[in-house]
C-alpha positions in Angstrom: 0.0 0.0 0.0 2.8 2.4 0.9 4.7 1.6 -2.3 1.6 2.3 -4.4 1.1 5.6 -2.6 4.7 6.6 -3.2 4.4 5.7 -6.8 1.3 7.8 -7.2 3.1 10.7 -5.6 6.1 10.4 -7.9 3.8 10.1 -11.0 1.8 13.1 -9.9 4.9 15.1 -9.2 6.4 14.1 -12.6 3.2 15.2 -14.4 3.2 18.6 -12.5 6.9 19.1 -13.4 6.1 18.3 -17.1 3.2 20.7 -17.0 5.3 23.5 -15.5 8.0 22.9 -18.1 5.7 22.9 -21.1 3.9 26.0 -19.8 7.2 27.9 -19.4 8.2 26.8 -22.9 4.9 28.0 -24.3 5.2 31.4 -22.6 8.8 31.7 -24.0 7.6 31.0 -27.5 4.6 33.4 -27.3 6.6 36.1 -25.4 7.4 38.2 -28.6 3.7 38.4 -29.3 2.5 39.0 -25.8 1.4 42.7 -26.4 -0.8 41.9 -29.5 -2.2 38.9 -27.6 -3.0 41.1 -24.6 -4.7 43.7 -26.8 -6.6 41.0 -28.6 -8.0 39.8 -25.3 -9.0 43.3 -24.3 -10.7 43.8 -27.7 -12.6 40.5 -27.4 -13.8 41.4 -23.9 -14.8 44.9 -24.7 -16.6 44.0 -28.0 -18.4 40.9 -26.9 -21.7 42.8 -26.7 -21.2 43.9 -30.4 -20.5 40.2 -31.3 -23.6 39.1 -29.6 -25.6 41.6 -31.5 -24.0 40.4 -34.7 -25.0 36.8 -33.8 -28.6 37.9 -33.5 -28.5 39.7 -36.8 -26.8 36.8 -38.6 -29.0 34.2 -36.9 -26.3 32.5 -34.9 -23.6 32.0 -37.5 -20.5 32.4 -35.3 -17.9 32.7 -38.1 -19.8 35.5 -39.9 -20.7 37.3 -36.7 -17.0 37.3 -35.5 -15.8 38.5 -39.0 -18.4 41.3 -39.1 -17.4 42.4 -35.5 -13.8 42.4 -36.5 -14.5 44.5 -39.6 -16.4 47.1 -37.5 -13.5 47.2 -34.9 -11.0 47.7 -37.7 -12.9 50.5 -39.4 -14.2 52.3 -36.3 -11.1 51.9 -34.0 -7.9 50.7 -35.6 -7.9 52.8 -38.8 -8.6 56.1 -37.0 -5.9 55.2 -34.4 -3.4 54.6 -37.1 -4.2 57.9 -38.8 -3.9 59.8 -35.5 -0.7 57.9 -34.7 0.8 59.0 -38.0 -0.1 62.6 -37.4 1.5 62.4 -33.9 4.7 60.9 -35.3 4.9 63.6 -38.0 4.3 66.5 -35.5 6.7 65.1 -32.9 9.4 64.5 -35.4 8.9 68.0 -36.9 9.2 69.7 -33.5 12.2 67.6 -32.5 14.1 68.4 -35.8 13.2 72.1 -35.3 14.6 72.0 -31.8 17.8 70.3 -33.0 18.2 72.8 -35.8 17.4 75.7 -33.4 14.5 76.8 -35.6 12.3 76.6 -32.6 13.9 78.0 -29.4 12.0 77.1 -26.2 14.2 79.5 -24.3 13.0 82.4 -26.5 9.4 81.4 -25.8 10.2 81.4 -22.1 11.7 84.9 -22.5 8.6 86.1 -24.2 6.4 84.7 -21.5 8.5 86.3 -18.8 8.5 89.7 -20.6 4.7 89.5 -20.9 4.3 89.2 -17.1 3.7 92.2 -14.9 6.8 93.9 -13.6 6.2 92.8 -10.0 5.9 89.1 -11.1 9.1 89.4 -13.1 10.9 90.6 -10.0 9.4 87.8 -7.9 10.5 85.3 -10.6 14.0 86.7 -10.8 14.3 86.7 -6.9 12.7 83.3 -6.4 14.6 80.3 -5.0 14.9 78.6 -8.4 18.3 79.9 -9.2 19.4 82.3 -11.9 16.9 83.1 -14.6 19.3 82.0 -17.3 19.6 78.6 -15.6 15.9 78.2 -15.3 15.4 79.2 -19.0 18.1 76.6 -20.1 16.3 74.0 -18.0 13.0 74.7 -19.7 14.7 74.4 -23.1 16.4 71.1 -22.1 13.1 69.6 -20.8 11.3 70.6 -24.0 14.0 69.1 -26.2 14.1 65.8 -24.2 10.4 65.4 -23.9 9.7 65.9 -27.6 12.9 64.0 -28.5 11.7 61.0 -26.5 8.4 60.8 -28.5 10.3 61.3 -31.7 12.8 58.6 -30.8 10.0 56.1 -30.0 8.3 57.0 -33.3 11.5 56.3 -35.2 11.9 53.0 -33.4 8.4 52.0 -34.4 9.0 52.9 -38.0 12.3 51.0 -38.0 10.4 47.8 -36.8 7.7 48.2 -39.4 7.9 44.5 -40.4 7.5 43.4 -36.7 4.6 45.9 -36.3 2.8 44.5 -39.3 3.3 40.9 -38.1 2.1 41.7 -34.6 -0.9 43.6 -36.0 -1.9 40.6 -38.1 -1.5 38.2 -35.2 -3.6 40.5 -33.0 -6.4 40.6 -35.6 -6.3 36.8 -36.1 -6.5 36.0 -32.4 -9.2 38.6 -31.9 -11.4 36.8 -34.4 -11.1 33.5 -32.6 -11.6 35.1 -29.2 -14.8 36.8 -30.4 -16.1 33.6 -31.9 -15.2 31.2 -29.1 -14.7 33.7 -26.2 -17.5 32.3 -24.0 -16.3 28.7 -24.4 -12.7 29.7 -23.7 -13.8 31.7 -20.7 -15.6 28.7 -19.2 -12.7 26.4 -19.9 -10.2 28.8 -18.2 -12.5 29.1 -15.2 -12.8 25.3 -14.8 -9.0 24.9 -15.2 -8.1 27.3 -12.4 -6.9 25.4 -9.4 -9.4 27.1 -7.1 -12.9 26.3 -5.7 -15.6 26.9 -8.3 -17.1 29.9 -6.4 -13.7 31.5 -6.0 -12.7 31.0 -9.7 -16.0 32.5 -10.8 -15.4 35.6 -8.7 -11.8 36.0 -10.0 -12.9 35.7 -13.6 -15.8 38.1 -13.2 -13.6 40.6 -11.4 -11.0 40.3 -14.1 -13.5 41.2 -16.8 -15.0 44.0 -14.7 -11.6 45.6 -14.1 -10.7 45.5 -17.8 -13.9 47.1 -18.8 -13.7 49.7 -16.1 -10.1 50.5 -16.8 -10.6 50.9 -20.6 -13.8 52.9 -20.3 -12.7 55.0 -17.3 -9.1 55.7 -18.3 -8.6 55.1 -22.0 -11.9 56.3 -23.4 -12.2 59.3 -21.0 -8.6 60.2 -21.7 -9.0 60.0 -25.4 -12.1 62.2 -25.2 -10.2 64.8 -23.1 -7.3 64.6 -25.5 -9.6 65.1 -28.5 -11.2 68.1 -26.9 -7.8 69.5 -26.0 -6.5 69.1 -29.6 -9.6 70.9 -31.0 -9.1 73.7 -28.5 -5.4 74.1 -29.4 -6.3 74.0 -33.2 -8.8 76.8 -32.7 -6.3 78.8 -30.7 -3.8 78.4 -33.5 -1.2 76.6 -31.5 1.2 74.2 -33.3 1.2 70.4 -33.1 -2.4 70.3 -31.8 -2.7 66.5 -32.2 0.6 65.9 -30.4 -0.5 68.0 -27.4 -3.9 66.4 -27.5 -2.2 63.0 -27.0 -0.2 64.5 -24.1 -3.4 65.7 -22.5 -4.9 62.2 -22.9 -1.9 60.7 -21.2 -1.8 63.3 -18.4 -5.6 62.6 -17.8 -4.4 59.5 -15.9 -3.1 61.9 -13.2 -5.7 62.9 -10.6 -6.4 66.6 -9.7 -4.3 68.4 -12.4 -4.6 65.9 -15.3 -4.8 67.7 -18.7 -4.2 71.1 -17.1 -0.5 70.2 -17.0 -0.6 70.8 -20.7 -3.3 73.4 -21.4 -2.5 75.8 -18.5 1.1 76.6 -19.6 -0.3 77.1 -23.1 -2.9 79.5 -21.9 -0.3 81.5 -19.9 1.9 81.6 -23.0 -0.9 83.0 -25.1 -1.9 85.6 -22.6 1.8 86.7 -22.1 2.4 87.2 -25.9 -0.8 89.2 -26.2 -3.2 86.7 -27.7 -5.8 87.5 -25.1 -8.9 85.9 -26.6 -7.0 82.7 -27.5 -5.6 82.4 -24.0 -9.0 83.0 -22.4 -10.6 80.5 -24.7 -8.1 77.8 -23.8 -8.7 78.5 -20.0 -12.5 78.4 -20.5 -12.3 75.2 -22.6 -9.9 73.6 -20.1 -12.1 74.2 -17.1 -15.6 73.9 -18.5 -15.1 71.4 -21.4 -11.9 69.3 -21.0 -12.1 69.2 -17.2 -15.8 68.5 -17.0 -15.6 65.7 -19.5 -14.1 63.5 -16.8 -16.8 64.3 -14.2 -19.6 63.7 -16.8 -18.3 60.6 -18.7 -16.6 58.6 -15.9 -19.8 57.9 -13.9 -21.7 57.1 -17.1 -19.1 54.7 -18.5 -17.7 53.1 -15.4 -20.4 53.4 -12.7 -19.4 51.0 -9.9 -17.5 48.5 -12.0 -14.4 48.8 -9.8 -13.6 50.1 -6.4 -9.9 50.8 -6.9 -8.8 54.0 -5.1 -7.5 56.8 -7.4 -4.1 56.8 -5.9 -3.7 53.0 -6.6 -4.8 53.6 -10.2 -2.2 56.3 -10.6 0.7 54.3 -9.1 -0.3 51.1 -10.9 -0.8 52.9 -14.3 2.6 54.7 -14.2 4.3 51.5 -12.9 2.6 49.5 -15.6 3.7 51.9 -18.4 7.3 51.7 -17.0 7.2 47.9 -17.0 5.1 47.0 -20.1 5.0 50.1 -22.2 1.6 51.2 -23.7 0.0 47.9 -22.5 0.7 49.0 -18.9 -2.1 51.5 -19.1 -4.5 48.6 -18.7 -2.1 45.9 -17.3 -1.1 48.0 -14.3 -4.6 48.7 -12.9 -5.6 45.1 -13.8 -2.8 43.6 -11.7 -3.7 46.0 -8.8 -7.4 45.2 -9.1 -6.8 41.5 -9.0 -4.5 41.9 -6.1 -7.1 43.8 -4.1 -9.8 41.3 -5.2 -7.7 38.3 -4.2 -7.3 39.6 -0.7 -10.9 40.6 -0.5 -11.9 37.1 -1.5 -9.6 35.6 1.1 -10.8 38.0 3.9 -14.3 39.2 3.1 -15.1 42.6 4.6 -17.0 42.5 7.9 -18.7 45.2 9.8 -16.3 47.2 11.8 -16.8 46.9 15.5 -16.1 50.6 15.8 -19.2 51.4 13.7 -21.5 49.1 15.8 -23.9 50.8 18.1 -22.8 51.1 21.7 -25.1 49.1 24.0 -26.9 51.1 26.6 -26.4 49.8 30.1 
């Protein structure tokens, strides 16, 4: 009896070792395509309602429904994203080359802003604790060159890997098709395969889907709307590289409190300082009443109560995710943080705090 038990243990251990090894090998093989696979998963989750509608229209024909959904996603989302990305690359590269050739001097702009300030504010600026004025101006020039240069460098890197981009793009579309078609069956299979009690695995999978939807709708969609409104505002005001700065506003919308104001507020100050009064006032009004209010209006409508992740955790996890995973970290960071909080909440369900309980009267 003891020998049989030992043999069963050895066989089970050998199978687990084989399973771990083949899983690691599979991850190693798929690693170069991890970003497109991740975005394919996000697209399949976000557009499952569209696919279900296509199933109803096409009378349950899964292949045609998935193909129609993929076509709509390509036309409505991917093509506009590629067009906007091309414009951002062109504008960032143009500004970077202008800075390199000294056709566009950020220090001169800083001088013009300073000269446009009231005399008392100029004195306060010169006497502030930020060092010599010339040093501050040079620092602004350096920051501008490095910031735009980083975007341009990344754009050139993407262009240099055009073949890899096309291959990843094709893999992403191909996988999205099958995830749309067989997503529900795959989801049930994954849930059954998780080494957890059925109730716990159901909560984990449901929370995973809810966090993805909340993150994309609450961060990506709202940020893109704010960036689009900012780009339109800058275009009306006659500022250069409106699409590029709109993208920057979309990125900074991830930051609580200030958000897109980090971009539009200095632009408004610059316009007012050089005498473009109505343009500067328009940027301020749009920034406060349109760009800023978009977050307050859209987020409750799109997100609701899908996730209870605190804002400061979303900020830290988003920035950390971007540093670790690049663009995919915008979603991957909050997703990991949400699953972390959910896992601990499942292990230790919240109970009523004794401090909030009524004090018995004696």
